N, C-alpha and C positions, 0 to 999 in steps of 0.2 A: 566579444559581443556582449552587450549589456541588455538587461531586461528588468522589468519591474517585478518585485516579489509578488507572489500570487494574491496577496491582499488587495492589490490594485485592481484585480479583475473582479472583485466582488459585485460591482454594479452590473456586470454582464451575467452574474449568477442570480441576482435578485432583481428581476425586472419589476417595473411598476405594475401593480395589480389595479386596473382601472375600476373594478367594482369596489374595492376596499380603499383605494387611494393610498395604499401602502405597499411597501416591498413584500413580496412573498417568495419563499425559497423555491428553487427549481426542484430540489429533491428534499421533501419533508422528512424522509427517513435517513438514517445514517448507516451506511453500509460500505464495506470494502470487500474485494474479492481477490484471493490468493489462489493461483493455479500452479501446479507443479507436475512435470512429466519427466521421466528418466530418458536420457539420450545416451545410448551405448556409444555412439560415434564421438560424443564429447566427454564421455565418462563422467556424467554428473546430471544433476537436475536443472533443467531450464524452467525458469519461473516467471510469471507475470503477476503484477500486483496493481489492482485498479483502485485509485484513491481519489476521492472528490477533492477538488482544488481548495474549496473553502474550509473543509475539515482539516486538510493538511496545513493550510496557512495558520489556522487556529492552534493546531498541535505544535508547530515548530516556532511559533511567535516568541515564546519565552526561552527558547534554547540559546545557550551561549553561541554567539556568532550570528544570530538573527539580527536583522536591521528593521527599523520602522518601515511600514508599508509604503511610505512616500519616497523613500530613498532608493536609488538604483543599486543593484548588487550584480556582481559578476556571475555569469551562468555557472561557473565551477563552484562558487560559494553555495548557490542554491542546491546544486547537485550534492555537494558535501553535506548540507543540512538534511536533505531528504534521505541520503544514504545512512547517515548517523541515526536519524529517527527510526528508520526501518530496522536497522541492526539492534536498536534498543528494544523494539516492540514486536519483533517477529523472529522467533528462534526455531531452527529446524535441526532435528537429530535423525541420523540414520543408524540403525542398530544401536540406539541409545548412546551415540557419540555425537556431540554437537558439531555441526558443519558451519564453517565460516563462509558467508556468501561473498561472491565477487560481483562488484557493481558493473553492470553492462551499460545501462543508460536509462533514459526516460523520454517519453514524448507526450505531448498534449493530445487528448482524445479529439476526434473529429468535431464533437460538439463543444469543445473547449471548457467542459465542466469538470474534467478529471484528467489525471495523469495515468499513463501506463508506465509502470516502473519494472525494469527487467534486471533480474539478478540470476547468477549461476551458482549452484551449490555443488562443488566437486565431490564425487563419491565413486569408489572403485566399481560398485555394483549396487543394484537396487536392494533395499532391505526394509526392515520395519521402520516406518516413518512416524516421528512425533513432531507435531507442530504446536508451538505456543504462540498465540496471536493476541496481543493486547493493543493493536492498532486502534487509535482514537477512543479507547475505552475511558480515557481521562477527559475527553472532549464532550462526550454525550453518554448519558446513562442508557440511551436508546440504541447505542452502537451494536451492529451486527456484523460479524466478520465471517464471510463465506470462505471455506477452505475446500479446494478441489484437488484431488489426486488422481492421475491416470496410471493404472497399474500396467504391467508389462503386456498384458493382453488388450490394452486400450480401453478397458472398462473404467468409467468415471465413478469415483467415490466422492461424496460431498457431505460436508457437515457445516452447520451454522454455529459459530461461537459467539459469546457475548461476555460482559464483564464478570459474570458469575461462572462461566464455563470457558476457560481460556486455552485448554489443551485438548488435542485429539490424537489418537494413534491409528495409523493405517497399517494393517498387517497383510502384505500381499500374499 
C-alpha cells in the first residue's frame, strides 16, 4: 500500500484563516506526549507517543531515506523513518540500563493532525525509570515534551521537558 509522506497533508493542518487571508497553524504550540506503563503480563513497558504530523514531517525531512513530499513512499519506509527518529531522540533506561524499544506500530489520530506511535520496552520488572526526550527540540525552540509514567499502583507521574531539560527520573 502506498501513501504520501506527511508533508502532503500540511494543507489539512494549515487551513485558510478568513480573517487574515493566510494560513494559520492548527496547533500554535509544539508539544509531544510520551506515556509509559509497566505490563507484568507482557514483561515490559507499553508506551504511546503522540506526535504532530507537521512537526514529524519537518523533523524527518532531512533524514537519510526521506523522500520529497510530492513523491510516494511505501508505508514500511515511513514506519522505518519514524522508528529511527524516535530511537534517536527518545531513550529509556530501567535501573540505569538502556532498554531497546520494539516497534509495535502507528496510527493517525482521529483528527488526522497527529500520529499515535506504539513501542514496547522489554524489562523483567519495574524499576527506576530514566527518560531522555529530545523529540522535535531541533525543530522548534518552543518544543515541550510531556513525559507520563504510571507506577505499579496506577498513580500518574508527569513532567514537562524542553530543549534545556531533556531528562527525568521516576523512582517508583
